[in-house]
N, C-alpha and C positions, 0 to 999 in steps of 0.2 A: 953617877950611873951605879956605882957599887949599892946604892939604897935599892935600886930596881932589881939588881940582880940578886941579892941576898932574899928580899921579900919573895919574889916570883919563883926563884927554884927551892925556896922552902915550901912554897905552896905546892909546886909541882910534885916534890917529894910525897908530901901529904896526901895529894889526890892520887897519886900511881897507888900507894897503900890501900887507900880507902876503895878504889876500884879492884884491886886484885883480890881484895876480901868479898866483893859483890858480885863480880861480872859473871862468874860461873853460875851462881844462881838465878842471876837474870836470864842468862843464856839459855837456861832450860826451864824458865819460869813457865807455870801452867798459863793457859790462855785466859785472859781475862774475861769475866761473865758477861754474855751477850744480852740486851735489853730487849723486852719484850715490845710489842707495838704500842703499849700504852705507858711505857718507861722512857723516861729521858735518856738520851744519850750523855754520858758523863766526859767531858772534853778538857783537855789541857791545851793551853796556848804557850808556844815557846819561841821567846825572842819577840818583843813587841815595841820597840822603841820606833819602829818604821811601819813596814808592810803589815806587821803582827797586829797593829792597833785595828786596821780594817777586819782582821779575821775576828778580834775580840767584838767589835760592833755587830758583824754579820751574825756571830753565834747568840749574842746577847739579845738579839732580837727575835729568835726561833724559841718558840715555847716549847718545843719538844728536845731542848738541849740545854744542860746546864754545864757552864763554865766551872770547874771545881778546883782548877789550878793554873796558876800563871807563874811562869818560869824565865827570869832573865837575869843574867850574870851581873848585871848594874843595879844595884839596888834603889838608887836615884829614880828610876824610870818606874819602879813599881806603882806610885799613887797615878801616875798616867794610865797605866793598863786597868786600875780598878775602878777609875771615875765612870767610864760608860757602862759598866756592870751596875755600880750603885745607882745609877741615874735610871736605870730601868727597874729598879727595884729588886734586883736577884740577888739570892745569897752571896756574900763576899767569900771568894775563893782563898785557898792557900795561896802562899808565895814562896818560890823556892829560887835560889842562886843556881843549884846544881840538877840538870836536867834528869840525872839518874835516880834522883828521889822520884820524880814523875813516873819513871818507868817501872819502878819497884812498888807503885802504888797499884794492887791489884784491880781497885774499884773503879779504875779509868779506863774508859772504853777506845778513846781515840786521842791523838794528839794533832796539833796543827802547827806546822815548824815555819818560822819566819827568820831564822837567824842568819848570818852571813853565810855566804856561799861554801865556804871551807867546811861549814859544819853539816850541810843538808842530809850529805848520804849517810854519815856516821849515826846522826840523830836518829834518820828515820829507819835504818838498819836495827839499832837497839831497841826502837819502839815496837818494830814489826816481831823481833824475837821475843818481847816482853808480852806480846798477844794483843797489841794495840793497832787500830786502823791509824791511817797518817794521811794528812792533807800536807805537801810540802811546797814550799815557795820554789819558783823558778830563779835561777836554772836548777834542776834537781840536783845536780853534781857540779863539783869543782873540776873534775877530768872524767875521761871517757869510762873508764874501767868502773869509777863508782856507781856510774848510771847502770851499767849492767848488774852489777852486785845489787841495787835496789830492785830491779825488775825480778832476779832471782830470788830474793829474800820476801818479796810479796806472793810469789808464786807457791814457794816452799812453805811458808807459814800461813798461806791462805789468807791474807791481809788484804784490805782495801787500801789502795794507795793512790790519792790524787794529786797530779800536777797542777801547780798555781797558775796555769796558764788559761785566763779565764775568759778569753777569746773564744775559747770552744764551747762555751755555755751559751753564747750570744746567738739568737734566732737571725738576726741580720747577716752575720757573718757566716754562720751556717749555711744559708740561702746563697749567698755570693759564692763559696767555696763550692756548693753543688752545682751551680751555674757554670762556672768554670770547668769541674770535671764532667758535666754532661756534655762539653763540647759546644756549648752555646756561643763561644768566641772563637770556634774553629780549633785547630790543633793550638795547643799550648807550645810557645816557644821559649817564654822567659817567665820565671817567677821572681819578682824583685821585692825585696825588704828594704824598707828605710827605717832609720833610726837617725833622724835630722832632730836632734835634740840638744841645745847648747849647753855645754859644760864648761865654765870658767876654770881659771887656774886656781888651784887649791894653794897655791903659795909655796915658799921654803920656810921650813920650820927651824933649819939651823942644826940639826943634828939629833940624836935619840930624845926622845921625850918619856915624860912619866905618864902612865895611864891614869884617868881619874881615880880617886882615893876608893870611892865605893864600887867600883868595878873589878871583879875578880878576873884578872887579867890572864892567869894560868888558864881558866876555865874559857875564856872568851878564846883563846889562841888555839886550845885543843888540839886537832890534827896538824896544824901548822907548827913551825919553827917557833920557840919561846924566845922571841927577842924584842927588844923596846920598839914602840912605835916611832918610825920615821914619817911623820906627819902631824899636823896641829892636832892636839887632843882636847881641845875645849869642848864644852858639853855640845855645842851645836853642830860639831863635825866629826866628833869620834866615831858615831853610829852610823856614818854613811862613807867616809872618803875610803874607807877600806877598799871600795870598788875599785880603785885604781891602783891595787898592788897586787902583783902576781900571787903572793903566798895566800891571798885571801879572796880575792874577787877574779872575774874574768873580762875586765873592761866593759864599756857599754853596750858591746856586742853579746855579753852574757848577761847584762844587767836588764837594760830596756829592749835590747835588740832581739833577746830570745823569743819574745812574744811574737814579734813579726818573721822571725826566722821559724817558728812554728806554723805559722799561718802559710808562709811560702811553701813548706814541705806538705802540709796539709792540701794545698791546693794542687801539687803535683802529685799527690795520692801515693807518695813513695814510703814504704814501709822498711826501709833499710838505710845504710849510709850511702854516700854519693860514689861515683866512679873515682874522683879525683877532686883535689882543692887547691887553690892558690889565692894568696892574700897579699894585699900591699897597704903602707900607711907610715903613721908615725904619729908620735906626741908632738904636733905641729902648732906654731903661733905663740907659744909661750914655753918658759922653762918653769917647771914646779918639781915637787917632790913626787909626783905622779908617775907610775912605770908603764901603765897599759896605754895603747894608742888611742887619740882622741879622734883620729882619722883613721878609717880603716875599711877597705874594700874588699870582699871575698867573691870568689867564682867558684861555683862547683858545678859538675855535669851529672845528670841523672839520663844517660841514655843519650838523647837528642834535645833533652830540656836542659836549659841553662838556668840555675838559681844564683842570682846576683844578690849580694847583701851590702848595702852602703851604710855605714856609720859615720857621720859628720858631727862633730862636737863644737866646730867653729859656726858663728851666724852665717845661716844660708836660707835661700828662697826654697819654696816647696818644689816638689816633682809632679806633675801632674795633679795638683792639689792636694798632695799628701806630703806630710812632714814625718810623722810617725805612723806607719801604714805600710800597705802593699800594693803593688801595680802587677796585674797578670796580663802579657802580652799574647795574644793569640792571631792566628792568620786572618780571622774574621772580625777581630774587635778586641775590646780589653776590659777588665774589671780593675776599677780602683776603690780599695779601702782606705777612708780617710781617718778613721778611728777604730775603736774596739768593736764597735757595733753598726756602723753605718759606711756606705758606699754606694757605688754606680757602677752600671754597665755600659758601655760605649760600642757605637758599630765603627767600622773600618776608616769611616769618615769623621770620626771624633765626635757624633751625635748622641746625647745621652739617650739610651732606651730603656732603662729601668733603675730603679731605685733598691737599695737593701738598707734597712733599719730595724732595730729592735735589741734590746738587752734581756740579759738573764742573771740567774742566780748561781754562781759555780760552788760556793759554799754549801747551797741546799742541795745540789745535785751529789755532793760528796756524803752529806748525811743521809740522804735517801737510798745511795748504794751502800752506806754502812748497814742500813736496815734490811735492805733486799739479799745482802751478802753475794752480790753478782759484781764481778769488777767490769764485767761489760756494759753496766748501768752507768760507768764513768763516762763522762764527756772527755775528760785527759787522763786516761789511766797512765801509771807510771812509765809503760812501754813507751808512750807517745812522748813524754818529757824526756826520757832517756835519749831517744833519737834526735829531738830536735836540740836539745842541750849539747850532744855530742857534734851537731854541725858548728855551733859555737866554738867549741874546743879544737875541732879540725883546723877552722881558720885561724885560731890563734897560734896552734901549733905551726902552720906554714909561716905564719909571719916571724914567730921565734926562731924558726929554722932558716929565716931568709939572710939576706946581705944588706948592706946599707949601699945604696947606689946614687950617685949624682941626679939632680932633677933634669939636668941638660942631656943625661944620656939617651940613646936610642937602644930599644931592646925590642924583643919578639917574643915576650913571656906568655903573650896569651894567644899564640899562633895565629890562625886567620880568622878569630873570633870577632866579628865587626861590633857586636852588643858590648864585648868585654873592653875593647878599644875605645868605644863611644864612651862608656862609662868612665874610664881612666882620663880621657881628655876633659870630660866635664868636672871631674874631681880635681885635675889641675887648675882649670879656670877658677873653681871655687876657691882654692888656696891663695891664686893671686888677688881674688876680690878681696880676700882676708888679709892681704899683704904679707903673706908669708914669704920670707927671703928665700930666693930659691938660688941666686948666683953662688956656687961655690958650696951649696948646702945639698943634703942627701934626705932622703927617705927610705924605708925598709921595704925592699922587693922580696916576698916571700918566697919559698921554695915550692914549686910544683910536687905535690904528693900523690901517689897513686895508692887508692884506698882498695882493701880487701875487706869488702863490706861483710861478706858472710862472717869473718872471723874478726871483724871491727879492728884491724890492724893496718899499718902501712906497708907497701911493698917495698923492700930493698932499702929502708932506712931505720936502722936500729936506734939513732938518736931521737928521731921523731917518735918511734914506738914507746921510748923511754918516758916520753911526755903525756903519754896516755894515762900514767898514773902518777903517784908522787912518793916521796919518803914521808913516812909517817912519825909522828912522835909519840912513843911510848907514855901513856897506855891507850891513846886515842887512835887506835889503826882500823882503818877499813879492812875486812877480812879478805883474804885472797879467794877463800870459799865460804859461803853461808851454810 
């Protein structure tokens, strides 16, 4: 490990010096020139070994957009990003390892960010400070405070900032949510989000690992602590398994689940954080290097409407036909969304009475708003992304502030809420079906936290409030004030 430490900390020192020399000039950089109606939007994609690849394909297919730069800390993935652009016969963009070089380029109008979660906020804020519009993947933040700073930056610098929750641009989902909010299923009682997505063990790596040789690991770590990976770092997994570590990711609740969490809040029509939150779960069914729960159930109250979110990483049957989707329970019926763009409405007797279907183009919506200069034209403005991402963070904070309790224990954590207990019992049956040992074993029962929605803080729990942000590593610091 001495090899890792010498190399990485030398890079860290050099990076800090380089940023100190350039950050003030970028902070006060002149606004990038806006393009006319017949000019192409010049865009850069940052991070493209995963979801960023779809960003590249979307923009490469637009006649009024030119991808002029690609940025990824891993040089080995550059050919993968260039290929779809070359196949379209488009000009070959520049490639960078350091996103700061992208922000320094005044000719770039916009950036599309698909880095790991811990980089989303700082990359977006730096981009907006340098005069660029931003499309940023979900969750928009790694913690609650970051999301609020992103909203503030977008408004202060008058930037267009789209959240990558693409369900918001799909006509089928838009119609379904309108159906719920117009009271077509009666009074809404429960908005349920489902992330039933199998996640197998990532194994045990046996100790600290070396990052891939062509990855600038100091830049990859960015705002997070600079420490060696404690997971397998082969080429097939290094760019994904970070999701299951608190320093970088937010578990599957903040990975896949943020999409369905956003839809649940959308259906409620809530433009604020909830009244309270409590979660339970654990990393159950196997032992591996991962830290985040693979089973996590969260309950949040918005007045008399209950938001329930179920994350299941072990094999499971569907719920009402949905695996990764949403179910809205009303007094006169229900709406079930079984995909990003498809669903149906049912009456009180379970008879289907209407279908919803139709997909859209979220990246196109972003480009159109870049041209109109109206953030209200966005289907998923950064404020929407912040609020929905924050719900995932609140649930995780409840989980982290919880205590380990025996499966056999009796508790009254959910008060007299029948829906919560029904969900709890179904989860216990699910774990039994997966042969999760329960005798003498424990799960994490989160702490019920009261939320001051207006100030986006918890009431009477400073340890929980400390988790609304993080300790940042210089010089990669999300500012307290933009």
